[in-house]
C-alpha positions in Angstrom: -7.3 -1.9 -27.2 -10.2 0.5 -27.6 -13.5 -0.8 -26.4 -16.7 0.7 -27.9 -18.6 2.8 -25.3 -21.0 5.7 -25.1 -19.3 9.0 -25.0 -17.5 9.8 -21.5 -17.5 13.4 -20.5 -14.7 14.4 -18.1 -15.5 17.9 -16.8 -12.5 20.1 -16.5 -11.1 20.9 -13.1 -9.2 23.6 -11.7 -5.5 23.3 -11.2 -4.5 22.1 -7.7 -1.2 21.7 -6.0 -0.7 18.8 -3.7 2.1 19.1 -1.1 2.4 15.4 -0.3 2.1 11.9 -1.7 -0.3 9.1 -0.7 0.9 5.3 -0.8 -1.8 3.6 -3.1 0.1 0.3 -3.2 3.1 -1.2 -1.7 4.2 -4.5 -2.9 7.3 -6.6 -1.8 8.2 -9.9 -3.4 11.2 -11.6 -1.9 11.3 -15.3 -2.6 14.6 -15.7 -0.8 17.4 -13.8 0.9 19.2 -13.0 -2.4 16.4 -11.9 -4.7 13.4 -9.7 -4.5 11.6 -6.6 -5.8 9.4 -3.9 -4.5 6.8 -1.5 -6.1 5.3 1.6 -4.3 2.7 3.3 -6.2 2.1 7.1 -4.9 -0.7 9.5 -5.7 -0.7 13.3 -5.1 -2.1 14.1 -1.5 -3.3 17.2 0.2 -2.7 16.8 4.0 -4.9 19.8 4.9 -8.0 18.6 3.0 -7.2 14.9 2.9 -7.7 14.9 -0.8 -6.1 12.2 -2.8 -5.2 13.3 -6.3 -6.1 11.6 -9.6 -4.6 8.3 -10.7 -3.5 10.0 -13.8 -0.6 11.4 -11.7 0.4 8.1 -10.1 4.1 7.8 -9.6 5.7 4.2 -9.3 8.9 3.8 -7.3 10.3 0.4 -7.9 13.4 -1.8 -7.9 14.3 -5.3 -8.8 17.0 -5.1 -6.1 15.0 -5.3 -2.9 17.8 -6.6 -0.7 20.4 -4.0 -2.2 18.2 -1.1 -1.5 17.5 -2.4 2.1 21.2 -2.6 2.6 22.2 0.6 1.1 19.4 3.0 1.9 19.1 3.3 5.8 15.6 4.7 5.8 14.3 1.9 3.6 16.0 -0.6 6.0 14.4 0.9 9.0 11.0 0.9 7.3 11.4 -2.7 6.3 12.6 -3.7 9.7 9.5 -1.9 11.3 7.3 -4.0 8.9 9.0 -7.2 9.9 8.8 -6.4 13.6 5.1 -5.4 13.3 4.0 -8.7 11.8 3.5 -10.8 15.0 1.6 -7.8 16.5 -0.6 -7.6 13.5 -1.3 -11.3 13.4 -2.3 -11.2 17.0 -4.6 -8.3 16.4 -6.2 -10.1 13.5 -6.7 -13.2 15.6 -8.2 -11.3 18.4 -10.7 -9.5 15.9 -11.7 -12.8 14.5 -12.3 -14.1 18.0 -14.3 -11.1 18.8 -16.5 -11.6 15.7 -17.1 -15.3 16.6 -17.9 -14.4 20.3 -20.4 -11.8 19.2 -22.1 -14.1 16.7 -22.4 -16.9 19.3 -21.0 -19.3 16.7 -19.3 -22.4 18.1 -16.2 -23.6 16.2 -15.0 -27.1 16.6 -11.9 -28.5 15.0 
């Protein structure tokens, strides 16, 4: 639906080649061990300059068969296992960071 606006001028830019892709969003929804989906949004990326390309060139990789993909694509399964295995360490790190913030603030927390 168009929304009235002052004119928006987008300057032309030179053509650019990006040799990689950047993960913009990664989402997994698996409500149980039989159903699930995932979406991965990718943007063009230049590793040499660390430039992330425009959103207009976003590519979406998605499936409504999360568990089947995890079972049949070994690299995906390895990646998901790495995420699952990392969760306890990430939670511990987040807790330690929160404790550091509380200690630095001098705040006393009572439960």
